[in-house]
N, C-alpha and C positions, 0 to 999 in steps of 0.2 A: 536230443530227439526223443528220448524216452520220457523226459519230463513233459515235453509237449504232448506226446501221446496220452500220458496219464491225465494231464489237465483236460485234454479234449474229450476224454471219456467220463469226466465227472458229470453225474446226473443222467448218464445214458441209460436207456431202457435195457432190459434183459436181452431183447433181440439185438439191439445195437451192440451190446457187449459180445454176444455170441458171434456176430458178424466180424467184429474186431479180432476175436480169437481165431476165427477161420482165416482172416487176413494174415495173422501171425504165423499160422501153420504154413500157409502158402509162401510167405517170406522166408521162413526157415528152411523149407524144402528147396526153394530156389538156391539158398545159400549152400545147402548140402550138395545139390547137383553141381553147382559151380566148384565146390571143393573137390568133387570127384574129378572134374576136368583138370584141376591144378594138382591132383594127387596129394591133397592135404588131408590126411587121415584125421588129425585132431580137429580140424575145422568141420569136417563132415560129421564126426561123432558129436561135437558140440551142437551143431545145428539140428541134427536128428534128435538129440536129447531134449532140446528146447521145444521142438514140435511135439514130441511124445508127451512132455509135461503138459502141454496145452490139451492134448487129447484126453489124458487122464483127468484133467480138471473138468473138461466138458462131460466126460462119462460120469463123474461124481455128481454133477448137477442134475442128472436125469432122475425123475420120479416116475417109475413105470406104473405105479398104481394110479396116478393122476393122468399121466400122458398116454397110457394105453399102448396101442399098436404103433403110434408115431414115436413114442419114447423107446419102445423095443427096437424099432427100425433104426433109430439113431444109435442106440447101443450097439447093434450089430455093425453099423457103419463105422463107429469108432474102433471097435475091435479089429475090423478089417483094415482100417487105415493104420492102426498101430502095427499090425503084423506086416503090412506092406512096407512101412518105414523100416522095420527090423530087417526084412529081406533086402531092401535097398542098401542098408548100411552094411550088412554082412557080405553081400555080393558086390559092394562098391558099384551099384547100378544107378546110373543117371536115369535110365528108363523107368525104374520103379519109383523114383522120386517124382518124375514127371506124371506118372499115373496117380500118385497121391495128390499132386497139385490139381490135376483135371477133376478127380473125384471131389475133392474138398471145394473146388470152385463151383461145381454143380450144386452142392448142398448150400454153399454160401449164397449163391444166386437164388435158391429157393427161399432161404431166410429173408433175403432182401425183398422178395415178392410178398412173403407173409407180412413183413413190416409195412410195405407200401399198401397192401390191401387192408390191413387192420387199422392203421393210424392209432392203434392202441398201444401206448408205450408201457403198459402194465403186463404184457405177455411175458411169462417166465419160460425160458427154453426147456426146462425140465417138466413143464406142465403143458407143452404143446399138444393140442388135440387135433390139429388139422393143418393143412398147408404144405406138408411134405409127404410125398408118397412113400409107400413101403419100399420103393426102389429108388432112392435119391440119386444114385449114380448111373442112371439110365444112359446107355451108350458107352459107359466106361467099364474098365475091367475090375471086377470084384474077385476076391479070393473065396474059395470054398471054406466051410467050417473046419474041415480037416486041416487046411493050410493055416488058418488063423489059430487053431488050437496048437499046432506045432510051433508057432511063433513064440510061445512061452519059453522055449528052450534056447532062445537066441539072446545075444546082447548087441547093443548098438556099437 
């Protein structure tokens, strides 16, 4: 299946790749939530680590000088999701993983709308200048900066 996914992404635009990465986060968070239900600590940690790796990659692609407020908002979003994943793993919390899924799904849907509206396959996620509001997780639970800062002390 991984070879199929890799082949299907050849030639994809930056936005399409970003959407695929968000789909990966969602998939791994579902895996982590299921592992909590099975009391499978190793599977939970592996799934959380894979999702965190994706978030780190997304964070690294941002260019705040070019992307301005939208890139800054995405950066804050990635920090919050990373911290929420850490909390979920440390607390063995299916609910925290479901919050990540809901938040990431909201932003993924915004990216889908950007892609549909633009029809421009040359948009780079790190250079986004519009299309995602400063609060991409409207209606979902975000953590405060204090909570996200404290996440740096945790391990998956």
